[in-house]
C-alpha positions in Angstrom: 75.4 119.2 98.2 74.3 122.8 97.4 76.1 126.0 98.0 76.1 127.7 101.4 74.5 131.1 101.7 75.8 134.1 103.6 74.1 137.1 105.1 75.0 140.1 107.2 73.0 141.7 110.0 74.1 145.3 109.6 74.8 147.5 112.6 77.0 150.7 112.6 80.2 150.6 110.6 82.1 147.4 111.0 79.9 146.1 113.9 78.0 143.8 111.5 77.5 140.1 112.4 77.9 137.8 109.5 75.6 134.7 109.4 76.9 131.7 107.6 74.1 129.6 106.1 76.0 126.4 105.2 73.6 125.0 107.7 71.4 122.2 106.2 73.8 122.0 103.2 77.3 121.4 104.3 76.5 120.7 108.0 73.5 120.2 110.2 71.2 123.2 110.8 70.1 122.0 114.2 72.5 123.4 116.8 72.5 120.4 119.1 73.0 117.8 116.3 75.9 120.0 114.8 77.5 120.5 118.3 77.2 116.7 119.0 78.6 115.8 115.5 81.6 118.1 115.6 82.5 117.2 119.1 82.3 113.4 118.3 84.5 113.9 115.2 87.1 115.5 117.5 86.8 113.1 120.4 86.9 110.0 118.1 90.2 111.2 116.6 93.1 109.4 118.3 96.0 111.9 118.0 99.3 111.9 120.0 100.2 115.3 121.5 102.2 117.2 119.0 105.5 118.7 120.4 105.7 122.5 120.2 103.0 125.0 119.1 100.9 124.3 116.2 101.1 127.3 113.9 99.5 125.9 110.7 96.8 123.2 110.2 95.3 121.8 107.0 91.7 120.7 107.2 89.1 119.5 104.6 85.9 121.3 103.8 83.4 119.0 102.2 80.0 118.1 103.7 80.7 117.1 107.3 79.4 113.6 106.9 82.3 112.9 104.5 85.1 115.2 105.6 84.2 115.7 109.3 85.9 112.6 110.7 89.2 113.6 109.0 88.8 117.2 110.1 88.5 115.9 113.6 92.1 114.9 113.6 93.3 118.3 112.8 91.3 120.0 115.5 92.0 117.3 118.1 95.6 117.9 117.7 95.1 121.8 118.1 92.8 121.2 121.1 95.6 119.0 122.8 98.0 122.0 122.7 99.3 123.2 126.1 98.9 126.8 124.9 96.1 127.9 122.7 96.5 130.8 120.2 94.9 134.1 120.8 94.1 134.6 117.1 93.2 132.1 114.4 93.4 133.1 110.7 91.2 130.9 108.5 92.3 130.8 104.8 89.8 129.6 102.2 89.3 130.2 98.5 86.4 130.7 96.0 85.1 127.6 94.4 82.8 129.2 91.9 82.0 132.7 93.1 83.4 136.1 92.0 87.1 136.4 90.9 89.2 137.5 93.8 92.3 139.6 93.3 94.7 139.0 96.1 93.1 138.2 99.5 89.6 139.2 100.5 89.1 139.7 104.3 85.7 139.3 105.8 84.3 142.5 107.3 82.4 142.8 110.5 82.7 142.1 114.2 81.4 138.4 114.3 80.4 135.4 112.5 77.3 133.3 113.5 76.8 129.6 112.9 74.3 127.3 114.5 76.8 126.7 117.3 76.8 130.4 118.2 78.7 133.6 117.4 82.5 133.9 117.3 84.3 137.1 117.2 86.2 138.5 114.3 89.4 140.2 115.3 89.0 143.6 113.7 92.4 144.9 115.0 94.3 142.0 113.2 92.2 142.4 110.1 92.9 146.2 109.9 96.5 145.4 110.1 96.5 142.8 107.4 94.7 145.0 104.9 97.5 147.5 105.1 99.5 144.9 103.0 99.4 145.1 99.3 96.9 142.7 97.6 95.0 142.3 101.0 91.7 144.1 101.2 88.3 144.1 103.0 85.6 142.5 100.8 82.8 140.4 102.2 81.2 139.8 98.8 83.3 136.8 97.8 82.4 135.1 101.0 78.7 135.0 100.0 77.9 131.4 99.2 81.4 130.1 99.7 81.9 127.3 102.1 85.7 126.6 102.2 86.5 128.9 105.1 83.1 128.8 106.8 83.2 125.0 107.2 86.2 125.3 109.6 84.3 127.5 111.9 82.1 125.1 113.8 85.3 123.0 114.7 87.0 126.2 116.0 83.9 127.0 118.0 84.0 123.5 119.5 87.7 123.9 120.7 88.3 127.5 121.2 85.0 129.5 121.2 86.7 132.6 122.8 89.6 132.8 120.3 88.7 135.4 117.6 89.2 134.8 113.9 90.3 136.6 110.7 88.5 134.9 107.8 90.2 135.3 104.4 89.5 134.1 100.9 92.4 134.1 98.5 91.9 134.3 94.7 93.3 133.9 91.3 96.5 136.0 91.4 99.8 134.2 91.0 101.5 132.4 93.9 104.2 135.1 93.8 101.6 137.6 95.0 101.1 135.7 98.2 104.2 137.3 99.8 102.4 140.4 101.4 99.8 138.2 103.1 102.6 135.8 104.3 104.6 138.8 105.5 101.6 140.3 107.3 101.1 136.9 109.1 104.7 136.7 110.2 104.5 140.3 111.5 101.3 139.6 113.5 103.0 136.4 115.0 105.7 138.6 116.6 103.1 140.1 119.0 100.3 137.5 118.9 100.1 133.8 119.2 98.8 133.0 115.7 97.5 129.8 114.2 96.6 129.5 110.5 94.0 127.0 109.3 94.2 126.3 105.6 90.9 124.9 104.1 91.5 122.3 101.5 90.4 119.0 100.2 92.9 116.9 98.0 92.6 115.3 94.6 89.1 114.9 93.0 88.9 112.1 90.4 86.8 109.1 89.2 89.8 106.9 89.6 89.9 105.7 93.2 93.4 104.3 93.0 94.8 107.5 91.4 93.3 109.6 94.2 94.9 107.5 96.9 98.3 107.3 95.0 98.4 111.0 94.3 97.3 112.0 97.8 100.1 109.9 99.4 102.7 111.6 97.2 101.3 115.0 98.0 101.4 114.2 101.7 105.0 113.0 101.5 105.9 116.3 99.9 103.9 118.3 102.5 105.6 116.4 105.3 109.0 117.5 104.0 107.7 121.0 103.5 108.8 120.7 99.9 106.9 123.7 98.5 108.7 123.6 95.2 107.8 119.9 94.7 104.1 120.7 95.4 104.2 123.5 92.8 105.7 121.2 90.3 103.0 118.6 90.7 100.1 121.0 90.8 98.2 122.0 87.7 94.6 122.9 86.7 94.1 119.3 85.6 96.0 117.8 88.6 94.7 119.8 91.6 96.6 117.9 94.3 95.1 120.4 96.8 91.9 122.1 95.7 92.8 124.9 98.2 96.3 125.1 96.8 96.8 128.8 97.5 95.7 128.6 101.1 98.1 125.7 101.6 101.0 127.5 99.9 100.4 130.6 102.1 100.2 128.4 105.2 103.4 126.4 104.4 105.4 129.6 103.6 104.2 131.0 106.9 105.3 127.9 108.8 108.6 127.9 107.1 109.2 131.5 108.0 108.5 130.6 111.7 111.0 127.8 111.7 109.0 124.7 110.7 111.0 122.2 108.7 108.5 119.3 108.5 104.8 118.5 109.0 102.8 116.0 111.0 100.5 113.9 108.8 97.6 112.9 111.1 95.0 111.3 108.8 94.1 110.5 105.1 90.7 109.3 103.9 88.9 109.0 100.6 85.2 109.8 100.1 84.8 106.5 98.3 85.7 104.6 101.4 83.3 106.7 103.5 80.3 106.6 101.2 80.9 103.1 99.5 80.6 104.9 96.2 83.9 104.9 94.3 82.5 106.4 91.1 83.9 109.7 92.0 86.4 110.3 94.9 87.7 113.2 96.9 90.7 112.9 99.2 90.9 114.4 102.6 93.9 115.1 104.7 94.6 116.3 108.2 97.9 117.9 108.7 99.6 120.2 111.3 102.9 122.1 111.5 104.4 123.2 114.8 107.3 125.2 116.0 109.4 124.4 119.1 108.1 126.0 122.3 
């Protein structure tokens, strides 16, 4: 699947509307088909109501025909919540684009997909960029699908909840602290949910992918951040969105989470029938008591 494209319709100042052009590449370009597909992924997911308020969610970001059914579990759990958040922060990363130092926050007032336009929360974004290593920069978002692919699901369940869309880059995990602290501070006055965009292991060995993913999910369930760090390396990318996941888990821990709910695991080889190269997908949520 080719890269997504990203354009901006410029108005005055920060009133730009960003247009995500993953349509026709990562997900259908036809609004009706995309809407029907996303809603079916969500409605088909059988998820028990999660006690408490979901504050962090992990969702995959491959082409929707592969990862959409797994992502549906994440967003079904979020949809089932008694109280919805009033802000969603979407954390992605750059697969192959420009190097990002720290965290690059999407500029503008809105983001448009084939399912419509969803607001970007400029006040929350302005607050986060006061933190060291966090800055406005829309350029890395151009052609990057990891955060963008979460947006149609959010439009399906909470079209009126504004977003902050962030890509994190190549700085060390120790430099995530300012963004984590900013999210914690926001959560003191806002109901914040963080969606971390990540697939799991990529490998030609189908059994290795499933075995590694199950161990990764066990560590995630226990909120064993140190164990996940030990298992991760460039040649063993247990989460391809490792930094978004680490930020999300640290945020959840700061809010009082002690464990995660594992909702679903799948492998692309099972979905496509082609096990010559495999990608794992996981749906995970973390909740705090109400």
